[in-house]
N, CA, C and O atoms as a printed pandas DataFrame, in Angstrom:
     atom_number atom_name residue_name chain_id  residue_number  x_coord  y_coord  z_coord
0              1         N          MET        A               1   -7.379   83.320  -35.061
1              2        CA          MET        A               1   -6.576   84.260  -35.851
2              3         C          MET        A               1   -6.628   85.632  -35.133
3              4         O          MET        A               1   -7.681   86.033  -34.638
4              5         N          ASP        A               2   -5.536   86.309  -35.084
5              6        CA          ASP        A               2   -5.536   87.657  -34.505
6              7         C          ASP        A               2   -6.351   88.505  -35.248
7              8         O          ASP        A               2   -6.428   88.354  -36.467
8              9         N          THR        A               3   -7.022   89.452  -34.619
9             10        CA          THR        A               3   -8.049   90.349  -35.314
10            11         C          THR        A               3   -7.315   91.191  -36.414
11            12         O          THR        A               3   -7.816   91.351  -37.527
12            13         N          LYS        A               4   -6.158   91.699  -36.069
13            14        CA          LYS        A               4   -5.409   92.500  -37.089
14            15         C          LYS        A               4   -5.047   91.676  -38.281
15            16         O          LYS        A               4   -5.077   92.188  -39.400
16            17         N          GLN        A               5   -4.714   90.459  -38.106
17            18        CA          GLN        A               5   -4.345   89.520  -39.228
18            19         C          GLN        A               5   -5.661   89.293  -40.151
19            20         O          GLN        A               5   -5.625   89.289  -41.381
20            21         N          ALA        A               6   -6.791   89.110  -39.391
21            22        CA          ALA        A               6   -8.053   88.874  -40.033
22            23         C          ALA        A               6   -8.459   90.190  -40.921
23            24         O          ALA        A               6   -8.888   90.125  -42.073
24            25         N          ILE        A               7   -8.271   91.260  -40.261
25            26        CA          ILE        A               7   -8.619   92.551  -40.977
26            27         C          ILE        A               7   -7.640   92.683  -42.212
27            28         O          ILE        A               7   -8.067   93.072  -43.299
28            29         N          PHE        A               8   -6.265   92.335  -42.006
29            30        CA          PHE        A               8   -5.458   92.458  -43.083
30            31         C          PHE        A               8   -5.871   91.578  -44.258
31            32         O          PHE        A               8   -5.900   92.026  -45.404
32            33         N          GLU        A               9   -6.186   90.336  -43.961
33            34        CA          GLU        A               9   -6.515   89.452  -45.074
34            35         C          GLU        A               9   -7.815   89.838  -45.802
35            36         O          GLU        A               9   -7.983   89.648  -47.006
36            37         N          HIS        A              10   -8.723   90.397  -44.977
37            38        CA          HIS        A              10   -9.999   90.981  -45.646
38            39         C          HIS        A              10   -9.646   92.020  -46.579
39            40         O          HIS        A              10  -10.053   91.976  -47.741
40            41         N          VAL        A              11   -8.822   93.073  -46.093
41            42        CA          VAL        A              11   -8.449   94.173  -46.827
42            43         C          VAL        A              11   -7.718   93.709  -48.036
43            44         O          VAL        A              11   -8.018   94.183  -49.132
44            45         N          LYS        A              12   -6.804   92.836  -47.920
45            46        CA          LYS        A              12   -5.968   92.382  -49.027
46            47         C          LYS        A              12   -6.866   91.725  -50.196
47            48         O          LYS        A              12   -6.751   92.005  -51.389
48            49         N          THR        A              13   -7.740   90.844  -49.672
49            50        CA          THR        A              13   -8.795   90.257  -50.675
50            51         C          THR        A              13   -9.550   91.325  -51.433
51            52         O          THR        A              13   -9.695   91.302  -52.655
52            53         N          ALA        A              14  -10.047   92.311  -50.589
53            54        CA          ALA        A              14  -10.905   93.316  -51.220
54            55         C          ALA        A              14  -10.067   94.120  -52.307
55            56         O          ALA        A              14  -10.544   94.386  -53.411
56            57         N          LEU        A              15   -8.808   94.481  -51.924
57            58        CA          LEU        A              15   -7.880   95.217  -52.815
58            59         C          LEU        A              15   -7.655   94.476  -54.081
59            60         O          LEU        A              15   -7.707   95.029  -55.179
60            61         N          VAL        A              16   -7.403   93.217  -53.910
61            62        CA          VAL        A              16   -7.091   92.424  -55.020
62            63         C          VAL        A              16   -8.315   92.090  -56.002
63            64         O          VAL        A              16   -8.241   92.137  -57.230
64            65         N          ASP        A              17   -9.427   91.754  -55.274
65            66        CA          ASP        A              17  -10.658   91.433  -56.062
66            67         C          ASP        A              17  -11.355   92.657  -56.532
67            68         O          ASP        A              17  -11.752   92.648  -57.698
68            69         N          LYS        A              18  -11.552   93.644  -55.846
69            70        CA          LYS        A              18  -12.404   94.788  -56.286
70            71         C          LYS        A              18  -11.580   95.865  -56.976
71            72         O          LYS        A              18  -12.082   96.529  -57.883
72            73         N          PHE        A              19  -10.330   96.055  -56.572
73            74        CA          PHE        A              19   -9.544   97.169  -57.141
74            75         C          PHE        A              19   -8.386   96.724  -57.943
75            76         O          PHE        A              19   -7.516   97.535  -58.262
76            77         N          GLU        A              20   -8.327   95.492  -58.284
77            78        CA          GLU        A              20   -7.266   94.907  -59.136
78            79         C          GLU        A              20   -5.862   95.309  -58.803
79            80         O          GLU        A              20   -5.028   95.545  -59.677
80            81         N          VAL        A              21   -5.603   95.388  -57.430
81            82        CA          VAL        A              21   -4.295   95.585  -56.890
82            83         C          VAL        A              21   -3.543   94.360  -56.842
83            84         O          VAL        A              21   -4.035   93.368  -56.306
84            85         N          PRO        A              22   -2.261   94.336  -57.413
85            86        CA          PRO        A              22   -1.513   92.996  -57.455
86            87         C          PRO        A              22   -1.301   92.544  -55.986
87            88         O          PRO        A              22   -0.888   93.355  -55.157
88            89         N          ALA        A              23   -1.576   91.272  -55.658
89            90        CA          ALA        A              23   -1.442   90.830  -54.346
90            91         C          ALA        A              23   -0.093   91.086  -53.677
91            92         O          ALA        A              23    0.035   91.371  -52.487
92            93         N          GLU        A              24    0.908   90.956  -54.566
93            94        CA          GLU        A              24    2.291   91.089  -53.929
94            95         C          GLU        A              24    2.492   92.568  -53.548
95            96         O          GLU        A              24    3.397   92.857  -52.764
96            97         N          ALA        A              25    1.742   93.457  -54.033
97            98        CA          ALA        A              25    1.823   94.956  -53.725
98            99         C          ALA        A              25    1.216   95.243  -52.331
99           100         O          ALA        A              25    1.493   96.296  -51.756
100          101         N          VAL        A              26    0.410   94.341  -51.791
101          102        CA          VAL        A              26   -0.344   94.636  -50.497
102          103         C          VAL        A              26    0.499   94.180  -49.384
103          104         O          VAL        A              26    0.672   92.987  -49.139
104          105         N          CYS        A              27    1.034   95.169  -48.695
105          106        CA          CYS        A              27    1.828   94.940  -47.440
106          107         C          CYS        A              27    1.549   96.010  -46.528
107          108         O          CYS        A              27    1.018   97.040  -46.944
108          109         N          LEU        A              28    1.887   95.850  -45.212
109          110        CA          LEU        A              28    1.527   96.849  -44.137
110          111         C          LEU        A              28    2.053   98.264  -44.471
111          112         O          LEU        A              28    1.421   99.262  -44.125
112          113         N          GLU        A              29    3.211   98.335  -45.144
113          114        CA          GLU        A              29    3.860   99.586  -45.444
114          115         C          GLU        A              29    3.335  100.289  -46.663
115          116         O          GLU        A              29    3.656  101.456  -46.887
116          117         N          ALA        A              30    2.527   99.605  -47.468
117          118        CA          ALA        A              30    2.066  100.094  -48.778
118          119         C          ALA        A              30    1.090  101.307  -48.460
119          120         O          ALA        A              30    0.207  101.248  -47.604
120          121         N          THR        A              31    1.347  102.367  -49.221
121          122        CA          THR        A              31    0.499  103.564  -49.136
122          123         C          THR        A              31   -0.660  103.394  -50.135
123          124         O          THR        A              31   -0.519  102.898  -51.252
124          125         N          LEU        A              32   -1.813  103.849  -49.632
125          126        CA          LEU        A              32   -3.011  103.515  -50.493
126          127         C          LEU        A              32   -3.062  104.330  -51.801
127          128         O          LEU        A              32   -3.492  103.830  -52.840
128          129         N          TYR        A              33   -2.624  105.567  -51.726
129          130        CA          TYR        A              33   -2.701  106.407  -52.889
130          131         C          TYR        A              33   -1.574  106.318  -53.761
131          132         O          TYR        A              33   -1.774  106.283  -54.975
132          133         N          GLU        A              34   -0.268  106.271  -53.239
133          134        CA          GLU        A              34    0.900  106.278  -54.012
134          135         C          GLU        A              34    1.242  104.808  -54.501
135          136         O          GLU        A              34    1.309  104.545  -55.702
136          137         N          ASP        A              35    1.451  103.887  -53.531
137          138        CA          ASP        A              35    1.885  102.529  -53.878
138          139         C          ASP        A              35    0.721  101.698  -54.617
139          140         O          ASP        A              35    0.952  100.995  -55.601
140          141         N          LEU        A              36   -0.459  101.841  -54.084
141          142        CA          LEU        A              36   -1.498  101.074  -54.620
142          143         C          LEU        A              36   -2.501  101.703  -55.636
143          144         O          LEU        A              36   -3.460  101.139  -56.163
144          145         N          ASP        A              37   -2.068  103.029  -55.806
145          146        CA          ASP        A              37   -2.743  103.739  -56.884
146          147         C          ASP        A              37   -4.335  103.892  -56.710
147          148         O          ASP        A              37   -5.079  103.917  -57.691
148          149         N          LEU        A              38   -4.763  103.985  -55.499
149          150        CA          LEU        A              38   -6.227  104.165  -55.265
150          151         C          LEU        A              38   -6.444  105.691  -55.373
151          152         O          LEU        A              38   -5.573  106.526  -55.129
152          153         N          ASP        A              39   -7.662  105.949  -55.752
153          154        CA          ASP        A              39   -8.110  107.373  -55.710
154          155         C          ASP        A              39   -9.179  107.524  -54.635
155          156         O          ASP        A              39   -9.521  106.569  -53.937
156          157         N          SER        A              40   -9.710  108.763  -54.513
157          158        CA          SER        A              40  -10.696  109.063  -53.367
158          159         C          SER        A              40  -11.917  108.273  -53.594
159          160         O          SER        A              40  -12.535  107.948  -52.580
160          161         N          ILE        A              41  -12.379  107.906  -54.736
161          162        CA          ILE        A              41  -13.622  107.094  -54.922
162          163         C          ILE        A              41  -13.304  105.698  -54.541
163          164         O          ILE        A              41  -14.209  105.063  -53.999
164          165         N          ASP        A              42  -12.105  105.089  -54.747
165          166        CA          ASP        A              42  -11.740  103.789  -54.272
166          167         C          ASP        A              42  -11.731  103.880  -52.762
167          168         O          ASP        A              42  -12.199  102.962  -52.088
168          169         N          ALA        A              43  -11.241  104.900  -52.250
169          170        CA          ALA        A              43  -11.170  105.034  -50.673
170          171         C          ALA        A              43  -12.526  104.877  -50.161
171          172         O          ALA        A              43  -12.737  104.130  -49.206
172          173         N          VAL        A              44  -13.510  105.567  -50.763
173          174        CA          VAL        A              44  -14.874  105.457  -50.273
174          175         C          VAL        A              44  -15.432  103.973  -50.430
175          176         O          VAL        A              44  -16.113  103.436  -49.557
176          177         N          ASP        A              45  -15.126  103.450  -51.461
177          178        CA          ASP        A              45  -15.446  102.039  -51.799
178          179         C          ASP        A              45  -14.900  101.059  -50.699
179          180         O          ASP        A              45  -15.554  100.135  -50.217
180          181         N          LEU        A              46  -13.673  101.376  -50.386
181          182        CA          LEU        A              46  -12.956  100.624  -49.453
182          183         C          LEU        A              46  -13.555  100.700  -48.037
183          184         O          LEU        A              46  -13.659   99.698  -47.329
184          185         N          ILE        A              47  -13.946  101.935  -47.651
185          186        CA          ILE        A              47  -14.597  102.203  -46.381
186          187         C          ILE        A              47  -15.942  101.371  -46.330
187          188         O          ILE        A              47  -16.266  100.719  -45.337
188          189         N          ILE        A              48  -16.683  101.447  -47.465
189          190        CA          ILE        A              48  -17.911  100.764  -47.461
190          191         C          ILE        A              48  -17.740   99.250  -47.325
191          192         O          ILE        A              48  -18.584   98.601  -46.708
192          193         N          THR        A              49  -16.685   98.674  -47.877
193          194        CA          THR        A              49  -16.308   97.332  -47.799
194          195         C          THR        A              49  -16.096   96.980  -46.309
195          196         O          THR        A              49  -16.596   95.973  -45.807
196          197         N          LEU        A              50  -15.291   97.906  -45.593
197          198        CA          LEU        A              50  -15.019   97.739  -44.227
198          199         C          LEU        A              50  -16.197   97.837  -43.264
199          200         O          LEU        A              50  -16.282   97.233  -42.195
200          201         N          GLN        A              51  -17.129   98.708  -43.802
201          202        CA          GLN        A              51  -18.363   98.775  -42.946
202          203         C          GLN        A              51  -19.103   97.410  -43.164
203          204         O          GLN        A              51  -19.604   96.895  -42.165
204          205         N          ASP        A              52  -19.199   96.901  -44.131
205          206        CA          ASP        A              52  -19.793   95.537  -44.381
206          207         C          ASP        A              52  -19.158   94.448  -43.546
207          208         O          ASP        A              52  -19.814   93.540  -43.035
208          209         N          TYR        A              53  -17.843   94.585  -43.433
209          210        CA          TYR        A              53  -17.008   93.581  -42.766
210          211         C          TYR        A              53  -17.166   93.725  -41.161
211          212         O          TYR        A              53  -17.268   92.747  -40.419
212          213         N          THR        A              54  -17.172   94.957  -40.757
213          214        CA          THR        A              54  -17.254   95.280  -39.377
214          215         C          THR        A              54  -18.670   95.388  -38.775
215          216         O          THR        A              54  -18.907   95.287  -37.571
216          217         N          LYS        A              55  -19.605   95.607  -39.762
217          218        CA          LYS        A              55  -20.989   95.816  -39.326
218          219         C          LYS        A              55  -21.124   97.116  -38.572
219          220         O          LYS        A              55  -22.068   97.262  -37.795
220          221         N          LYS        A              56  -20.206   98.097  -38.763
221          222        CA          LYS        A              56  -20.180   99.336  -38.031
222          223         C          LYS        A              56  -20.249  100.524  -39.042
223          224         O          LYS        A              56  -19.800  100.473  -40.187
224          225         N          LYS        A              57  -20.858  101.582  -38.484
225          226        CA          LYS        A              57  -20.979  102.734  -39.353
226          227         C          LYS        A              57  -19.530  103.451  -39.323
227          228         O          LYS        A              57  -19.054  103.720  -38.220
228          229         N          ILE        A              58  -18.889  103.736  -40.375
229          230        CA          ILE        A              58  -17.624  104.366  -40.274
230          231         C          ILE        A              58  -17.712  105.850  -40.712
231          232         O          ILE        A              58  -18.181  106.134  -41.814
232          233         N          GLN        A              59  -17.290  106.741  -39.905
233          234        CA          GLN        A              59  -17.299  108.126  -40.138
234          235         C          GLN        A              59  -16.029  108.423  -40.923
235          236         O          GLN        A              59  -14.905  108.202  -40.470
236          237         N          PRO        A              60  -16.296  108.984  -42.240
237          238        CA          PRO        A              60  -15.124  109.295  -43.050
238          239         C          PRO        A              60  -13.987  110.052  -42.418
239          240         O          PRO        A              60  -12.828  109.889  -42.801
240          241         N          GLU        A              61  -14.338  110.928  -41.393
241          242        CA          GLU        A              61  -13.374  111.690  -40.689
242          243         C          GLU        A              61  -12.301  110.768  -39.973
243          244         O          GLU        A              61  -11.107  111.061  -39.908
244          245         N          SER        A              62  -12.863  109.624  -39.447
245          246        CA          SER        A              62  -11.957  108.761  -38.722
246          247         C          SER        A              62  -10.842  108.134  -39.596
247          248         O          SER        A              62   -9.839  107.632  -39.088
248          249         N          PHE        A              63  -11.052  108.181  -40.905
249          250        CA          PHE        A              63  -10.097  107.626  -41.840
250          251         C          PHE        A              63   -9.366  108.680  -42.615
251          252         O          PHE        A              63   -8.718  108.373  -43.616
252          253         N          LYS        A              64   -9.448  109.872  -42.198
253          254        CA          LYS        A              64   -8.780  111.032  -42.887
254          255         C          LYS        A              64   -7.196  110.836  -42.756
255          256         O          LYS        A              64   -6.456  111.178  -43.678
256          257         N          GLN        A              65   -6.748  110.318  -41.671
257          258        CA          GLN        A              65   -5.326  110.143  -41.434
258          259         C          GLN        A              65   -4.709  108.923  -41.923
259          260         O          GLN        A              65   -3.497  108.732  -41.826
260          261         N          VAL        A              66   -5.577  108.028  -42.488
261          262        CA          VAL        A              66   -5.103  106.797  -42.969
262          263         C          VAL        A              66   -4.350  106.928  -44.335
263          264         O          VAL        A              66   -4.917  107.394  -45.323
264          265         N          ARG        A              67   -3.135  106.525  -44.353
265          266        CA          ARG        A              67   -2.228  106.571  -45.430
266          267         C          ARG        A              67   -1.795  105.181  -45.955
267          268         O          ARG        A              67   -1.649  104.948  -47.155
268          269         N          THR        A              68   -1.610  104.320  -45.020
269          270        CA          THR        A              68   -0.988  102.964  -45.388
270          271         C          THR        A              68   -1.985  101.807  -44.997
271          272         O          THR        A              68   -2.994  102.029  -44.328
272          273         N          ILE        A              69   -1.664  100.663  -45.420
273          274        CA          ILE        A              69   -2.488   99.456  -45.017
274          275         C          ILE        A              69   -2.466   99.370  -43.454
275          276         O          ILE        A              69   -3.457   99.119  -42.769
276          277         N          GLN        A              70   -1.237   99.604  -42.990
277          278        CA          GLN        A              70   -1.186   99.496  -41.420
278          279         C          GLN        A              70   -2.098  100.498  -40.796
279          280         O          GLN        A              70   -2.755  100.186  -39.803
280          281         N          ASP        A              71   -2.170  101.674  -41.322
281          282        CA          ASP        A              71   -3.165  102.730  -40.747
282          283         C          ASP        A              71   -4.558  102.305  -40.850
283          284         O          ASP        A              71   -5.362  102.504  -39.940
284          285         N          LEU        A              72   -4.882  101.666  -42.051
285          286        CA          LEU        A              72   -6.215  101.178  -42.263
286          287         C          LEU        A              72   -6.613  100.116  -41.243
287          288         O          LEU        A              72   -7.703  100.110  -40.672
288          289         N          ILE        A              73   -5.633   99.207  -41.056
289          290        CA          ILE        A              73   -5.899   98.076  -40.100
290          291         C          ILE        A              73   -6.092   98.650  -38.674
291          292         O          ILE        A              73   -6.989   98.240  -37.937
292          293         N          GLU        A              74   -5.240   99.585  -38.327
293          294        CA          GLU        A              74   -5.269  100.163  -36.916
294          295         C          GLU        A              74   -6.542  100.834  -36.727
295          296         O          GLU        A              74   -7.121  100.700  -35.649
296          297         N          ALA        A              75   -7.098  101.616  -37.753
297          298        CA          ALA        A              75   -8.375  102.418  -37.584
298          299         C          ALA        A              75   -9.480  101.406  -37.548
299          300         O          ALA        A              75  -10.418  101.599  -36.774
300          301         N          THR        A              76   -9.455  100.343  -38.314
301          302        CA          THR        A              76  -10.549   99.390  -38.349
302          303         C          THR        A              76  -10.499   98.686  -36.986
303          304         O          THR        A              76  -11.571   98.512  -36.406
304          305         N          GLN        A              77   -9.410   98.281  -36.441
305          306        CA          GLN        A              77   -9.376   97.624  -35.226
306          307         C          GLN        A              77   -9.939   98.556  -34.029
307          308         O          GLN        A              77  -10.696   98.104  -33.169
308          309         N          GLN        A              78   -9.524   99.823  -34.053
309          310        CA          GLN        A              78   -9.971  100.689  -33.123
310          311         C          GLN        A              78  -11.550  100.908  -33.099
311          312         O          GLN        A              78  -12.195  101.071  -32.064
312          313         N          LEU        A              79  -12.086  100.887  -34.402
313          314        CA          LEU        A              79  -13.463  101.010  -34.648
314          315         C          LEU        A              79  -14.224   99.809  -33.955
315          316         O          LEU        A              79  -15.268   99.987  -33.328
316          317         N          MET        A              80  -13.627   98.584  -34.111
317          318        CA          MET        A              80  -14.216   97.348  -33.644
318          319         C          MET        A              80  -14.120   97.253  -32.169
319          320         O          MET        A              80  -15.009   96.686  -31.534
320          321         N          ASP        A              81  -13.049   97.799  -31.569
321          322        CA          ASP        A              81  -12.803   97.748  -30.106
322          323         C          ASP        A              81  -13.741   98.840  -29.427
323          324         O          ASP        A              81  -14.132   98.619  -28.281
324          325         N          ASN        A              82  -14.099   99.944  -30.045
325          326        CA          ASN        A              82  -14.805  100.946  -29.456
326          327         C          ASN        A              82  -16.398  100.704  -29.375
327          328         O          ASN        A              82  -17.193  101.529  -28.923
328          329         N          SER        A              83  -16.709   99.519  -29.854
329          330        CA          SER        A              83  -18.212   99.294  -29.784
330          331         C          SER        A              83  -18.630   98.357  -28.710
331          332         O          SER        A              83  -19.822   98.093  -28.551
């Protein structure tokens, strides 16, 4: 499986299971705050979930520009590639 696809599936599962986001709402273009109605605490929880998934320490600054699911996947992929 393509790494980006694996990341997407993990993020989608986390959003649906932990944040009660409707599965049909999770797409690459979906914005985290507007479309998926996450708040800053949810964002921190999502970063912790991704840390567990990647086994990497994530600096919150590296996710400051993340606005969409696509951005989140790109940032996670970059984190995994840089190690």
